[in-house]
C-alpha angles and dihedrals in degrees: 000000000000120000110282126185120182108188093193095238102088091280123112131177126200135177118264092206091237115160096315138005118287094006098115132019137197114213125211125201111203123194124166091337092308117119139206121190118211107209123343111224112216133316087276089065094068096089089053090049091053090047089050091055090049090050091059093043102249134109135227093279089067094070111101100168141025104194121194119204086199139334103257103131098243085063102032109019093101096047097100093048092049093047090054090056099039103066098186098042128115119205113232117202143152115273090249091055102043097083091049091054090051094044110017101177095102091045091052091045091052094049091045090053090058101038105019129258094260092055092048093050093046097046103031106020120196114353104221118213120237119224108254092230089063094054124097113200106220111209120184109296096016110155125212125191119216103189086321095316107128118228117184122200119217126195104235114173126178102087090047134347089237096058127126133176124209122223115206105213093198097059102016088234121140128216103218108181103197103326094089093050137245126301116177119200094223087069097056113120120195090334094312116124128216120218135184135169128263112223095178121167141296116016103028110151114177097199093048089047091053091051092048092049090050092048092054094044090052089063088063095220118192089224143004122217111215125195085220092062136342133262118009118193133182084053099178093056094041089050090054090049091049094051092048093049092045090055090047096053091046089054090048090054094047090051089057097037098123105111118240144109092283098051096087092052093046093053094044094049093046091050092049092051091047093052092046089054092048094048090049089054087049088061099245111156099192113129116264091244091054091050093049089049091053090050097038097109094038095051091053097045094042089053092050091050093049091051093052089049091049091052090050094057099045 
């Protein structure tokens, strides 16, 4: 059975099945048997989404919204497939992402340029367009009603310019996509959670990320709900940790900013050593090889994003 976390407040997280277990989650908000999905994973996530609906005792007609925090394919690649199966759903997406969901060819081309066409086809499959009339463009402050449960969309750039977060008025929790970092459950120690930023290509902007993090922290949510992975508590402390580690990886990148064939390796190695030091201070006893395996994808993508940012400020 796939990973399933019911937080007891109308919010459920389940594993998308992306790359490895408990790497990426879809969240469901459930109110009076009406459902909103936050992010979709890839096309391969659809069976888990259908199983999740069955687990809560509703069918596909109960889904009112499929909300994308942003259009990176580990968050949005399955949107078209889900929209085909959920007849009543509207897709909710940032204004910068809406056109790419309706006509995804440029999105796929951009992702293929970074990762390679073979990888994109193998991992994500066909990205299915969503009819424009089924898309809601979520500007900053846009409010959705899920059976009367108020969900407010906030424009939160820094990870990507097409990123939103969703504030659940009923619980005060915020669904943060990637803007409030990554926190993997394997790294929890005695109930304490470890968090670090995601500086993925190609629109990483450290100052915008700082502002978005501060905006979310200022709302004093009791919990954040991260796509990678699940419920994050002790938000004030974790937010401070995230800001500090964001500043640290930016400084690591600046220290290695001279272009050249070796720059990528220098940044990646420095980031790995920094995270290993931080996780040791956190008290995690997992072997170094296990930790590097957990972070393998993130270390590579974070390095790529930092390099693109460095080239943009030269």
